[in-house]
Backbone as a chain_set.jsonl record, in Angstrom:
{"seq": "MKKIIIAVILALTGVPASFAADTWGKLSLFDKAAYPQADSVRGIELGLIYSNTRNLTGIQWTFVFSRTSSLEGLQMGLATSSDKASGIQWGALNMTKDMKGAQVGFVNYAEKFSGLQFGLVNYAAAMGKGLQLGLVNVIRNSTLPVMVIANGRF", "coords": {"N": [[27.81, 140.5, 66.232], [28.157, 141.289, 63.574], [28.197, 144.068, 63.84], [30.591, 144.488, 65.186], [32.453, 143.611, 63.271], [31.971, 145.503, 61.23], [32.72, 147.845, 62.6], [35.462, 147.329, 62.981], [36.346, 147.243, 60.304], [35.782, 149.902, 59.496], [37.51, 151.248, 61.233], [40.023, 150.297, 60.371], [40.126, 151.286, 57.771], [40.405, 153.956, 58.123], [38.326, 155.785, 58.372], [37.238, 156.991, 60.806], [39.512, 158.462, 61.496], [39.725, 160.301, 59.465], [38.3, 162.522, 60.1], [39.763, 163.874, 61.93], [42.548, 166.047, 62.85], [45.069, 164.863, 62.687], [46.07, 161.748, 61.232], [46.243, 158.21, 61.582], [47.054, 156.588, 59.579], [47.839, 156.477, 56.07], [47.261, 156.147, 52.617], [48.871, 156.419, 49.533], [48.898, 157.23, 46.088], [49.648, 159.224, 44.257], [50.579, 162.632, 45.023], [48.114, 164.155, 45.403], [46.338, 162.114, 45.097], [45.436, 160.49, 47.409], [44.456, 158.699, 50.357], [43.466, 158.955, 53.675], [43.039, 162.455, 52.759], [45.354, 164.069, 54.254], [47.394, 166.307, 56.1], [49.04, 165.665, 58.154], [50.501, 162.894, 59.631], [50.452, 160.428, 62.051], [51.738, 157.684, 62.454], [51.623, 155.389, 59.959], [52.488, 155.8, 56.551], [51.831, 154.644, 53.391], [52.96, 154.421, 50.112], [52.787, 154.425, 46.492], [53.835, 155.692, 44.036], [54.385, 158.493, 44.563], [54.552, 160.163, 47.564], [53.479, 162.712, 49.749], [53.619, 164.407, 52.634], [52.992, 166.83, 55.061], [53.694, 166.838, 57.915], [55.14, 164.159, 59.536], [55.101, 161.556, 61.782], [56.421, 158.625, 62.49], [56.307, 156.074, 60.122], [57.15, 156.416, 56.743], [56.712, 155.024, 53.725], [57.395, 154.669, 50.476], [57.438, 153.458, 47.186], [58.71, 154.861, 45.049], [59.129, 157.873, 45.439], [59.44, 159.594, 48.411], [58.266, 162.282, 50.349], [58.463, 164.84, 52.77], [57.831, 167.586, 54.992], [58.435, 167.748, 57.713], [59.899, 165.27, 59.596], [59.76, 162.638, 61.887], [61.025, 159.766, 62.564], [61.009, 156.98, 60.373], [61.866, 157.056, 56.995], [61.371, 155.771, 53.836], [62.225, 154.836, 50.489], [62.779, 154.838, 46.896], [63.795, 157.349, 46.346], [64.205, 159.854, 48.821], [63.037, 162.718, 50.632], [63.273, 165.471, 52.824], [62.531, 168.397, 54.716], [63.136, 168.935, 57.433], [64.425, 166.576, 59.556], [64.358, 163.882, 61.866], [65.608, 160.971, 62.662], [65.618, 158.196, 60.504], [66.593, 158.053, 57.134], [66.135, 156.046, 54.368], [67.127, 155.042, 51.36], [67.845, 154.993, 47.781], [68.597, 157.56, 46.965], [68.941, 160.128, 49.196], [67.779, 163.117, 50.607], [68.027, 166.071, 52.532], [67.339, 169.069, 54.378], [67.85, 169.704, 57.065], [69.069, 167.484, 59.289], [68.993, 165.024, 61.831], [70.229, 162.105, 62.759], [70.267, 159.204, 60.785], [71.343, 158.532, 57.465], [70.959, 156.267, 54.914], [72.049, 154.975, 51.976], [72.724, 155.11, 48.376], [73.458, 157.706, 47.486], [73.762, 160.376, 49.63], [72.57, 163.415, 50.843], [72.849, 166.397, 52.641], [72.093, 169.552, 53.992], [72.457, 170.559, 56.572], [73.706, 168.578, 59.102], [73.73, 165.966, 61.564], [74.925, 163.014, 62.814], [74.916, 159.785, 61.249], [76.04, 159.081, 58.025], [75.761, 156.757, 55.527], [76.869, 155.492, 52.641], [77.578, 155.396, 49.053], [78.299, 157.945, 48.048], [78.541, 160.688, 50.101], [77.359, 163.742, 51.353], [77.64, 166.678, 53.206], [76.824, 169.913, 53.893], [77.096, 171.431, 56.211], [78.214, 170.021, 59.118], [77.42, 168.927, 62.342], [78.088, 166.984, 64.875], [79.272, 163.962, 63.733], [79.506, 161.103, 61.452], [80.711, 159.909, 58.378], [80.517, 157.254, 56.14], [81.776, 155.812, 53.305], [82.461, 155.742, 49.714], [83.091, 158.303, 48.614], [83.304, 161.1, 50.617], [82.071, 164.086, 51.816], [82.429, 166.912, 53.763], [81.675, 170.073, 54.103], [82.276, 172.046, 56.059], [84.569, 171.167, 57.365], [87.95, 170.45, 58.497], [89.34, 168.721, 56.805], [87.823, 168.577, 54.009], [87.128, 166.689, 51.993], [87.121, 163.22, 51.856], [88.075, 159.767, 51.444], [86.545, 156.604, 52.072], [86.079, 157.168, 54.968], [84.867, 159.931, 56.92], [84.623, 162.498, 59.306], [83.277, 164.512, 61.969], [83.746, 165.728, 65.123]], "CA": [[29.051, 140.164, 65.562], [28.264, 142.108, 62.37], [28.559, 145.424, 64.252], [32.013, 144.467, 65.509], [33.176, 143.518, 61.999], [31.839, 146.806, 60.569], [33.545, 148.799, 63.351], [36.863, 147.03, 62.684], [36.608, 147.674, 58.922], [35.832, 151.364, 59.488], [38.733, 151.677, 61.922], [41.183, 149.986, 59.536], [40.144, 152.12, 56.56], [40.734, 155.323, 58.481], [37.17, 156.679, 58.342], [37.192, 157.868, 61.978], [40.664, 159.353, 61.518], [39.632, 161.332, 58.443], [37.671, 163.693, 60.687], [40.707, 164.467, 62.883], [43.655, 166.788, 62.245], [46.085, 163.848, 62.399], [45.557, 160.427, 60.922], [47.197, 157.175, 61.943], [47.483, 155.895, 58.377], [47.543, 157.145, 54.803], [47.649, 155.432, 51.41], [49.1, 157.405, 48.48], [49.334, 156.869, 44.754], [50.346, 160.475, 43.969], [50.398, 163.623, 46.083], [46.692, 164.46, 45.632], [45.579, 160.868, 45.035], [45.751, 159.827, 48.676], [43.341, 158.543, 51.293], [42.701, 160.2, 53.608], [43.804, 163.666, 52.438], [45.776, 164.597, 55.55], [48.716, 166.935, 56.105], [49.792, 165.179, 59.292], [50.317, 161.462, 59.879], [51.101, 159.85, 63.23], [51.568, 156.254, 62.231], [52.291, 154.882, 58.763], [52.027, 156.195, 55.225], [52.3, 153.747, 52.343], [52.752, 155.03, 48.808], [53.245, 153.687, 45.327], [54.71, 156.49, 43.185], [54.82, 159.731, 45.211], [53.796, 160.532, 48.76], [53.88, 164.019, 50.26], [52.909, 164.729, 53.862], [53.683, 167.944, 55.728], [54.268, 166.373, 59.182], [55.031, 162.717, 59.674], [55.705, 160.906, 62.938], [56.21, 157.207, 62.259], [56.961, 155.473, 58.961], [56.697, 156.781, 55.409], [57.321, 154.071, 52.81], [56.897, 154.807, 49.122], [58.358, 152.764, 46.29], [59.522, 155.745, 44.22], [59.579, 159.128, 46.04], [58.828, 160.005, 49.677], [58.552, 163.689, 50.642], [57.814, 165.405, 53.943], [58.47, 168.789, 55.519], [58.934, 167.425, 59.044], [59.905, 163.823, 59.798], [60.263, 161.999, 63.101], [60.826, 158.342, 62.367], [61.666, 156.282, 59.278], [61.402, 157.411, 55.658], [61.967, 154.831, 52.891], [61.799, 154.915, 49.106], [63.887, 154.948, 45.958], [64.326, 158.669, 46.686], [63.525, 160.436, 49.976], [63.334, 164.131, 50.812], [62.659, 166.075, 53.993], [63.114, 169.68, 55.112], [63.69, 168.739, 58.769], [64.236, 165.167, 59.865], [64.962, 163.277, 63.038], [65.351, 159.55, 62.499], [66.369, 157.48, 59.474], [66.202, 158.076, 55.73], [66.68, 154.857, 53.752], [66.771, 155.001, 49.947], [68.985, 155.135, 46.886], [68.942, 158.977, 47.06], [68.354, 160.753, 50.383], [68.057, 164.552, 50.638], [67.396, 166.791, 53.625], [67.931, 170.365, 54.72], [68.299, 169.648, 58.462], [68.901, 166.081, 59.672], [69.623, 164.422, 63.006], [69.938, 160.685, 62.679], [71.059, 158.431, 59.836], [70.964, 158.407, 56.062], [71.531, 155.05, 54.359], [71.706, 154.885, 50.564], [73.846, 155.283, 47.455], [73.83, 159.114, 47.555], [73.152, 161.056, 50.768], [72.818, 164.852, 50.777], [72.254, 167.161, 53.736], [72.641, 170.893, 54.173], [72.874, 170.59, 57.981], [73.608, 167.166, 59.47], [74.356, 165.37, 62.751], [74.599, 161.593, 62.852], [75.655, 158.852, 60.401], [75.725, 158.933, 56.608], [76.359, 155.525, 55.03], [76.529, 155.351, 51.233], [78.714, 155.547, 48.147], [78.645, 159.358, 48.07], [77.917, 161.381, 51.221], [77.648, 165.173, 51.325], [77.041, 167.517, 54.248], [77.323, 171.285, 53.807], [77.498, 171.757, 57.579], [78.001, 168.874, 60.001], [77.681, 169.087, 63.768], [78.854, 165.793, 65.232], [78.81, 162.869, 62.902], [80.416, 160.224, 60.746], [80.352, 159.497, 57.03], [81.196, 156.052, 55.672], [81.459, 155.603, 51.902], [83.546, 155.899, 48.76], [83.424, 159.731, 48.616], [82.664, 161.734, 51.763], [82.329, 165.519, 51.78], [81.905, 167.767, 54.833], [82.176, 171.385, 53.683], [82.801, 172.834, 57.179], [85.57, 170.36, 58.057], [89.346, 170.73, 58.186], [89.552, 167.915, 55.604], [86.466, 168.539, 53.478], [86.864, 165.524, 51.15], [87.848, 162.037, 52.281], [87.58, 158.486, 50.972], [86.216, 155.601, 53.087], [85.435, 157.721, 56.159], [85.084, 161.33, 57.266], [83.818, 162.789, 60.489], [83.457, 165.753, 62.713], [83.304, 165.417, 66.494]], "C": [[29.244, 141.036, 64.313], [28.671, 143.537, 62.712], [30.048, 145.521, 64.576], [32.842, 144.439, 64.226], [33.132, 144.849, 61.258], [32.702, 147.849, 61.276], [35.026, 148.586, 63.071], [37.223, 147.49, 61.27], [36.695, 149.193, 58.84], [37.101, 151.889, 60.152], [39.961, 151.439, 61.059], [41.253, 150.83, 58.274], [40.381, 153.576, 56.865], [39.56, 156.276, 58.467], [37.077, 157.537, 59.589], [38.347, 158.874, 61.99], [40.559, 160.475, 60.497], [38.971, 162.595, 58.968], [38.588, 164.408, 61.672], [41.804, 165.213, 62.126], [44.785, 165.838, 61.852], [45.388, 162.553, 62.025], [46.638, 159.402, 61.24], [47.726, 156.451, 60.716], [47.06, 156.632, 57.126], [48.059, 156.278, 53.665], [47.75, 156.437, 50.276], [49.487, 156.729, 47.173], [50.197, 158.01, 44.223], [50.079, 161.416, 45.129], [48.914, 163.854, 46.402], [45.8, 163.228, 45.532], [45.937, 160.031, 46.254], [44.494, 159.726, 49.527], [43.874, 158.226, 52.672], [43.622, 161.362, 53.214], [44.156, 164.333, 53.76], [47.174, 165.181, 55.432], [49.605, 166.404, 57.218], [49.458, 163.711, 59.55], [51.115, 161.082, 61.115], [50.855, 158.354, 63.166], [52.345, 155.828, 61.007], [51.638, 155.438, 57.506], [52.658, 155.264, 54.214], [51.978, 154.38, 51.003], [53.308, 154.187, 47.689], [54.247, 154.506, 44.52], [55.261, 157.701, 43.925], [53.936, 159.993, 46.415], [54.378, 161.818, 49.323], [53.006, 164.341, 51.469], [53.697, 165.803, 54.591], [54.388, 167.477, 56.993], [54.055, 164.872, 59.307], [55.789, 162.25, 60.904], [55.396, 159.427, 62.79], [57.003, 156.731, 61.069], [56.316, 155.982, 57.68], [57.441, 155.884, 54.433], [56.647, 154.175, 51.461], [57.915, 154.177, 48.181], [59.254, 153.722, 45.514], [60.016, 156.962, 44.994], [58.764, 159.473, 47.277], [59.239, 161.432, 49.985], [57.779, 164.117, 51.882], [58.549, 166.674, 54.366], [59.127, 168.499, 56.86], [58.784, 165.929, 59.294], [60.466, 163.48, 61.162], [59.991, 160.522, 62.942], [61.639, 157.82, 61.211], [61.019, 156.671, 57.964], [62.127, 156.516, 54.667], [61.385, 155.038, 51.504], [63.01, 154.907, 48.202], [64.594, 156.278, 46.166], [63.516, 159.215, 47.858], [63.959, 161.887, 50.125], [62.576, 164.655, 52.028], [63.332, 167.412, 54.281], [63.815, 169.55, 56.46], [63.376, 167.307, 59.182], [64.983, 164.768, 61.124], [64.616, 161.796, 62.968], [66.23, 158.961, 61.424], [65.745, 157.726, 58.108], [66.897, 156.902, 55.06], [66.2, 154.803, 52.309], [68.009, 155.108, 49.086], [69.508, 156.572, 46.929], [68.198, 159.573, 48.243], [68.768, 162.213, 50.434], [67.33, 165.176, 51.821], [68.092, 168.129, 53.843], [68.534, 170.32, 56.114], [68.013, 168.254, 58.997], [69.663, 165.747, 60.936], [69.238, 162.958, 62.985], [70.851, 159.999, 61.698], [70.457, 158.493, 58.446], [71.692, 157.189, 55.522], [71.083, 154.944, 52.906], [72.937, 155.004, 49.691], [74.372, 156.71, 47.519], [73.046, 159.753, 48.695], [73.562, 162.522, 50.738], [72.117, 165.533, 51.941], [72.908, 168.533, 53.797], [73.19, 171.056, 55.591], [72.645, 169.183, 58.533], [74.32, 166.862, 60.769], [73.944, 163.911, 62.775], [75.501, 160.772, 61.951], [75.128, 158.913, 58.977], [76.48, 157.71, 56.108], [75.92, 155.338, 53.585], [77.765, 155.449, 50.366], [79.225, 156.981, 48.147], [77.845, 160.025, 49.18], [78.337, 162.847, 51.185], [76.91, 165.864, 52.465], [77.657, 168.905, 54.133], [77.844, 171.733, 55.171], [77.184, 170.556, 58.46], [78.338, 169.261, 61.425], [78.618, 167.968, 64.189], [78.332, 164.657, 64.381], [79.916, 162.145, 62.177], [79.838, 159.904, 59.375], [81.169, 158.27, 56.662], [80.787, 155.813, 54.232], [82.673, 155.804, 51.017], [84.026, 157.349, 48.701], [82.619, 160.393, 49.725], [83.061, 163.204, 51.811], [81.643, 166.18, 52.972], [82.498, 169.147, 54.577], [82.797, 172.178, 54.835], [83.836, 172.058, 58.003], [86.98, 170.791, 57.659], [89.774, 169.972, 56.931], [88.183, 167.715, 54.941], [86.136, 167.305, 52.644], [87.747, 164.37, 51.611], [87.257, 160.807, 51.577], [87.423, 157.552, 52.173], [85.494, 156.199, 54.297], [85.793, 159.188, 56.342], [84.195, 161.614, 58.467], [84.129, 164.13, 61.086], [82.888, 165.517, 64.096], [83.537, 166.567, 67.439]], "O": [[30.359, 141.472, 64.025], [29.415, 144.16, 61.954], [30.688, 146.528, 64.271], [33.827, 145.167, 64.11], [34.147, 145.283, 60.713], [33.352, 148.657, 60.613], [35.773, 149.555, 62.937], [38.291, 148.066, 61.061], [37.591, 149.722, 58.181], [37.695, 152.862, 59.687], [40.853, 152.286, 61.013], [42.345, 151.065, 57.757], [40.547, 154.371, 55.94], [39.769, 157.486, 58.545], [36.853, 158.74, 59.458], [38.18, 160.007, 62.442], [41.229, 161.498, 60.638], [39.073, 163.646, 58.335], [38.217, 165.456, 62.2], [41.971, 165.037, 60.919], [45.391, 166.0, 60.792], [44.261, 162.294, 62.447], [47.827, 159.712, 61.169], [48.746, 155.766, 60.8], [46.046, 157.328, 57.117], [49.162, 155.737, 53.739], [46.829, 157.227, 50.066], [50.286, 155.792, 47.146], [51.331, 157.796, 43.796], [49.428, 161.041, 46.104], [48.512, 163.753, 47.561], [44.615, 163.302, 45.855], [46.632, 159.019, 46.162], [43.589, 160.555, 49.431], [44.672, 157.3, 52.819], [44.843, 161.256, 53.327], [43.35, 165.074, 54.322], [48.035, 164.624, 54.75], [50.807, 166.67, 57.225], [48.292, 163.335, 59.67], [52.306, 161.378, 61.214], [49.901, 157.832, 63.742], [53.574, 155.888, 60.993], [50.415, 155.534, 57.405], [53.879, 155.109, 54.179], [50.853, 154.826, 50.777], [54.181, 153.345, 47.897], [55.385, 154.076, 44.332], [56.472, 157.924, 43.923], [52.711, 160.04, 46.298], [55.594, 162.0, 49.372], [51.796, 164.525, 51.337], [54.917, 165.707, 54.726], [55.589, 167.705, 57.131], [52.933, 164.379, 59.198], [56.981, 162.52, 61.048], [54.248, 159.011, 62.944], [58.213, 156.944, 60.99], [55.092, 155.981, 57.545], [58.664, 155.969, 54.322], [55.479, 153.818, 51.308], [59.121, 154.346, 48.362], [60.438, 153.439, 45.331], [61.223, 157.089, 45.198], [57.545, 159.627, 47.204], [60.419, 161.771, 49.897], [56.599, 163.802, 52.032], [59.748, 166.815, 54.125], [60.243, 168.948, 57.12], [57.682, 165.385, 59.215], [61.524, 163.976, 61.55], [58.868, 160.065, 63.156], [62.813, 158.159, 61.066], [59.797, 156.627, 57.818], [63.358, 156.489, 54.644], [60.21, 155.372, 51.352], [64.145, 154.961, 48.677], [65.823, 156.347, 46.166], [62.294, 159.066, 47.896], [65.089, 162.249, 49.795], [61.407, 164.335, 52.239], [64.544, 167.554, 54.116], [64.95, 169.998, 56.62], [62.223, 166.877, 59.162], [66.081, 165.248, 61.404], [63.469, 161.409, 63.188], [67.44, 159.185, 61.411], [64.53, 157.622, 57.939], [68.116, 156.765, 55.164], [65.023, 154.551, 52.048], [69.11, 155.293, 49.604], [70.719, 156.788, 46.929], [66.969, 159.532, 48.294], [69.952, 162.532, 50.32], [66.171, 164.859, 52.088], [69.272, 168.295, 53.534], [69.625, 170.848, 56.327], [66.852, 167.872, 59.147], [70.822, 166.128, 61.101], [68.072, 162.607, 63.168], [72.069, 160.174, 61.751], [69.239, 158.505, 58.27], [72.912, 157.085, 55.656], [69.89, 154.835, 52.626], [74.062, 155.001, 50.189], [75.582, 156.923, 47.597], [71.817, 159.684, 48.728], [74.745, 162.842, 50.622], [70.94, 165.284, 52.2], [74.126, 168.659, 53.67], [74.265, 171.625, 55.783], [71.537, 168.652, 58.45], [75.378, 167.421, 61.054], [72.753, 163.598, 62.759], [76.705, 161.017, 61.882], [73.923, 158.81, 58.746], [77.701, 157.632, 56.247], [74.751, 155.059, 53.318], [78.878, 155.572, 50.877], [80.43, 157.217, 48.235], [76.617, 159.941, 49.202], [79.514, 163.162, 51.009], [75.713, 165.659, 52.663], [78.872, 169.06, 54.261], [78.909, 172.343, 55.266], [76.035, 170.122, 58.545], [79.39, 169.841, 61.697], [79.811, 168.007, 63.888], [77.128, 164.41, 64.307], [81.09, 162.505, 62.263], [78.64, 159.66, 59.228], [82.384, 158.253, 56.853], [79.605, 155.631, 53.944], [83.783, 156.011, 51.508], [85.229, 157.603, 48.736], [81.395, 160.264, 49.771], [84.248, 163.531, 51.842], [80.438, 166.032, 53.17], [83.687, 169.367, 54.807], [83.757, 172.915, 54.613], [83.957, 172.276, 59.209], [87.178, 171.418, 56.619], [90.488, 170.517, 56.089], [87.464, 166.777, 55.285], [84.973, 166.905, 52.588], [88.962, 164.518, 51.741], [86.095, 160.809, 51.17], [88.112, 157.716, 53.18], [84.387, 155.765, 54.615], [86.88, 159.628, 55.967], [83.127, 161.019, 58.61], [85.114, 164.784, 60.745], [81.72, 165.16, 64.252], [83.22, 166.466, 68.624]]}, "num_chains": 1, "name": "protein.A"}
């Protein structure tokens, strides 16, 4: 029974995963104050102040600032940032360079976007197919670049 309990504790703390390229879980206080130190997470990352993971497939939830280069899944925090994202960004401020999915927050910013932006202020420099719902909606490559309540490109 003691061996089973020890094996479960080691599995839950991520010790076996720390020897692999990907880890199923990561806990972060700051960027370099994280366990395990992994650039790729396939599972969940929980952070307090700042979490930064190069590749994330799953959920990244940090109270203050979530950052990733490549996201497939859900990213949550007061502020979220991703270079390339496929999924959902949920925070007061959401920023991405290339997004397919949804951004939900007060301010949503994307350089290249396809999907749904829902917030007070939504901005997309270039939108493929998508919809913006909010007080101020900006799509730079649209016939009507600035709209109130709703804006879209289909």
